[in-house]
N, C-alpha and C positions, 0 to 999 in steps of 0.2 A: 492461391496463397493459403499457406495452412495452418489449422486450428492452433491455438495457442497449446501447450504442453502440461501448462497448471493453471490453475482457476484461481479465482480471487477467493471463494472458500481455502481452499492446497495452500498459499499464501498465510493468512491469517491462524494456520496455522502450524503449519513452519514457522513462524514470530512468535510463537509463545498464547494466541492470541484465541478466543471462543472461531468456531468458524460454522459457526450458526449463522442464521442471513441473520435473523431480527438483529443478533450481538453487533450479526456486521454492520449491519443499517446502524442500530446507534452507534457505533466508533464513527463514522459518516459523518453522522449528523450531529457529534460530540463536537469533533476535532476537526469542523471546517466551517469555512474553507479557509484554505492554506491562503497569506501572503503570496501571491504572487514571484516574489523576492525569492523565497524559501527555498532554499531545497528540502527537496521532501526528507530525505536522512536529517535534516537539523531541523526537525519540529522537535519541542519540550517534549513530546509525550511518548517520545520512544528509549526505550532502551536504550545503553551502549550494545551490546548484541543487534540487538534489532536495526541501529542504524549504520553498523559493519557490516549485518548479510542484508540492507536498504542499497546499502552503496560499493560493496562486494561486486553483487549482480547486477546492475548499470552497468559498472565499468567494464565486463569483462565482460557485456551484449549476456549474458550466461541464460538459460533454459528459464529462471527467474524476470528472467528483466521485461518478457512483454506487459507482465500483469503486474509487475511495481507501478513503468505505466502505468495503467490501470486506472492502478491505487494511489496513484499519484491525481490523475485527472480527476478522479474521485471527489477528492478529498479537496480540489482546487475550486471546484463548485459546486460545490455543497450537495446537499437530500435533495431529488427531483420531488418537486408539487405532483 
């Protein structure tokens, strides 16, 4: 299996958010856990353009899809202690 093309910090930067590891951890801690029935892109904290990016990447199974899935998992399980 090939390593992902994009990283989690790169996705945060693409979404217009801080790509700093501490800020990513804060974001995940603040916005998790997501309810199981809620689609990642439908979460209240995304802007319209962020929602669109997340939806398109998953629907098109694009280069970013794997890291978007990773973010989805992180936001569902919450912060690791």
